[in-house]
N, C-alpha and C positions, 0 to 999 in steps of 0.2 A: 504494499500499499504506499509505504514511504517512497519507494523507488518511483511509483506511478506519478506520485504528487510532484516529486522533484523533476521527472521528465517532462510533466506538463508546465511546470513553472518556468523551466528552462525554454521550453518550445514558445511559450508565450511572453519571455522577457522582454522583447523590443516593444511590444504593445503596452506595458505597464507605465513607463514614463509620461507619455501623453495623456493617460486615463488619470494618473496622479496629478498632472498638472492642471487638467480641466476640472477635477473634483476640488482642487484647492482654491481655484478661482469661484466655483459655485458656493463653496463652503464660505469664503470671505464675502461673497455677495450676500448671502443669508445672515451672516453675521453683522455686516453693515445694516442691514434693513431692520435687523432685531433691535439695534440701537442700545445695546446693554449699558454702553457709556453715557447715555443722555445726551449726546450731541444735539446741537441746533441743526434746523433744516438744512441750512446753507453750507455748513461745514460738512455734514454727511453727504450732501448732494456732490461736494467737491470729491469728497474720498471715493464715492462711487463712479465718479467720472475719471478718477486717476485709475481705478481697477479697469474700467472698460478700455481706457487707452493701453493700459498694459496687455489687456487680450487682444486688442487689434494689432498692435506691434509684434506680439509673439505667437499669434494663432497659426503661422505658417510651420511652426515646429512641431504641432499637433498631429501633423499627417492627415490619417481619415477623418479624426474629430474636428477638423477645421470647419467643415459645414455645420456642426453642431454648435461651435462657437459664434460662428456668423449668426445662425439662427436664434441663439441666446441674445445676441446683441441687437437685431432686429426687434424681438419681441419686447425687450427692454426699451427701446426707442418708441415703440408704439404706445408704452405706459408711461413713458418720461413726464409728459406734461402734468399728470397727477400722482406722480410716484411719491413725491416728498411732502405732499399737501398735509398728510396726517401728522408730520412732525411740527408743523407750523401752527396748527389750529388744534388747541387743547382739547381733548375728549373725542376726537374724530377717530372712528375705528380703524385700526390698521390692516385688518384682513377681510376677505369676503365673508368668513365665518361670524365675524362681529356684526357686519352688515346684515347678513341673513338673520341673525338673532333680532336686529332692530326691526326689520320688515316682518319677522315672525310674531314679534310682539304686537304690531300693528294689525297684522292680520287677526290674531286673537281677539284683540279689543273689538275689531270690526265684527267678527262672528258672534261676540258676545251681545253687543249691541243690537244687532239685526237679526240674528239667529240663522242667517243665511251661511251655507258652507263656501259658497262661490264668492267672488268680489261683487259688491253691490254696484248698480250702475253710479250710484253718487260718489262712490269711492274711484270710479274711472275716470269721473269728471271732475272731481275736486281732489284727487289723489296727491297732488304736490303739496297741498296744505293739509289735508285731513290727517295723512300719516305722520307728517312733522307735529301736528297738533295732538294726536292720540298719545304719542310717545312722550313729548314734552308735558302734557298734563299730568302724566303719571310721575314726573320726576319733581314737580312742584306745583303748589295749588296756585291759580291764576284768580285775581279779583277782577270785579268790572272795570276799576280804573287801568288795569293792565290790558285789557281787551279793547279800550277806547281808542278810536283811530286818532293818531296824532299829526299824521302826515298824510294829508287827503291825495296827494298827487301819487304818492307811492302806493297807497291803497287802491287807486284806480288803475295804476300799471299792473299791479298784481292782479286785478279782477278782469283786465282785458284777455289774457288767454283763456280765463275761466268762460267768460262770455262766448268766445271762438270755440271752445268744445262744447258749450251748451247749444250753440247753432248747429255744429256738426252733428251732434245726437237728434237734434230736432229734424235736421234734413234727412238722416237715414230712417227716422221714423216715418216721415213723408213717404219716403220711397218705399218702405215695406208695406205701408197701408196700401198704396195705389200706384204701382209703378208706371202704368200707364199715363196717368194724369200728372205724375212727378215728371216723366219725360217729356210730355208735351209741353209743359210750362217751361223746362229748360230749354227745348227747342224754340220756343217762342221768344225767350229771353236772348238766345243766340242770334236769331234771325233779325230781331229788333235793333240788336246792337251792330250788326254787320250791314244794316241797309244805310246807304248814304243819306245825309240829312236834307 
């Protein structure tokens, strides 16, 4: 058994250094993102950028693992705009698991309030506000003074997408009730707007 193991290790010996190097890089990336030292977002981002630069410069030494490192860098680049936000915003979850718990709590509260197993239509229309409100109201109680509108312009800007979603849902309902009449009205509007004045 010992002889077979030694023979296998000797035969695969040239493959191990690239694997060890790539593993060290991935382990270092995970260690940086875990942020056990409590670095601020900017210095952590710089340290991670230095690691990516090292990977770029030395990836040619990895042989067949070069494509894997290129893929790692490509995926990292796609996440880069929001990768370090959690270190700048206190209390923002760092992983998808934490975010899943956040949305799971909102789903649980919605189910308790409505009795529905699926998402209610109101959650679909007002989800961006209702989910945050449901979770925030569990963290602290709000008074009437807290809920009063202080900045009317900002409130109207927040309501604008909501009104758009409401109109979209009304349009869908009109189409489902009478598709022929809905399409006839749409065609009449299109013809009316395309005719010269």
